[in-house]
C-alpha positions in Angstrom: -0.8 -11.4 8.4 1.4 -11.1 5.3 5.1 -11.8 5.8 7.8 -10.2 3.7 9.1 -6.7 3.0 7.2 -3.7 4.4 6.8 -0.1 3.4 6.4 2.8 5.8 4.0 5.7 5.2 4.7 9.3 6.0 1.3 9.6 7.5 -0.8 6.4 7.1 -1.9 4.1 4.3 -5.3 4.5 2.5 -6.9 2.2 -0.1 -7.0 3.2 -3.8 -9.5 2.7 -6.6 -7.3 -0.3 -7.7 -7.8 -2.0 -4.3 -11.5 -1.4 -4.5 -11.7 -3.0 -7.9 -9.9 -6.1 -6.6 -12.0 -6.2 -3.4 -15.2 -4.2 -2.9 -14.7 -4.2 0.9 -11.8 -1.8 0.4 -13.1 1.8 0.1 -10.9 4.3 -1.8 -9.5 6.9 0.6 -10.4 4.8 3.7 -7.5 4.1 6.1 -6.1 0.6 5.7 -5.9 0.2 9.5 -9.8 0.3 9.7 -9.7 -3.3 8.3 -6.2 -4.3 9.3 -5.3 -2.6 12.6 -1.8 -3.9 12.5 -1.0 -2.0 9.3 -1.1 1.6 10.5 2.1 3.1 9.0 3.7 -0.2 7.9 2.1 -2.4 5.2 3.2 -5.1 2.8 5.4 -3.7 0.0 3.4 -5.8 -2.5 0.3 -3.7 -1.8 2.2 -0.6 -2.8 3.7 -2.3 -5.9 0.2 -3.4 -7.0 -1.1 0.2 -6.3 -3.6 -1.0 -3.7 -2.4 1.6 -1.2 -1.1 5.2 -1.1 0.1 7.5 1.6 -2.8 9.5 2.9 -0.8 12.7 2.3 -0.6 11.8 -1.4 -4.2 10.6 -1.9 -5.9 12.7 -4.6 -9.3 13.9 -3.7 -8.4 14.3 0.0 -9.4 17.7 1.3 -7.5 19.6 3.9 -8.6 22.6 5.9 -6.6 25.0 3.8 -8.2 23.8 0.7 -11.6 24.8 2.1 -10.8 28.0 4.1 -9.3 30.9 2.2 -7.2 32.7 4.7 
């Protein structure tokens, strides 16, 4: 586990394309906690600084129900 400052997500952290380029095991858009169960909403600040993670709410390409269903 990485020690040091942490950042807290509004929802949960997901991997980015940058993270996948650095490590192919990291799938863009996949929750970080699938690989690191102890990093649900809190993750190392360095990952955010290096753009390895983004809040799921802010992940581009994520589809929500209202984007599919026209009410």
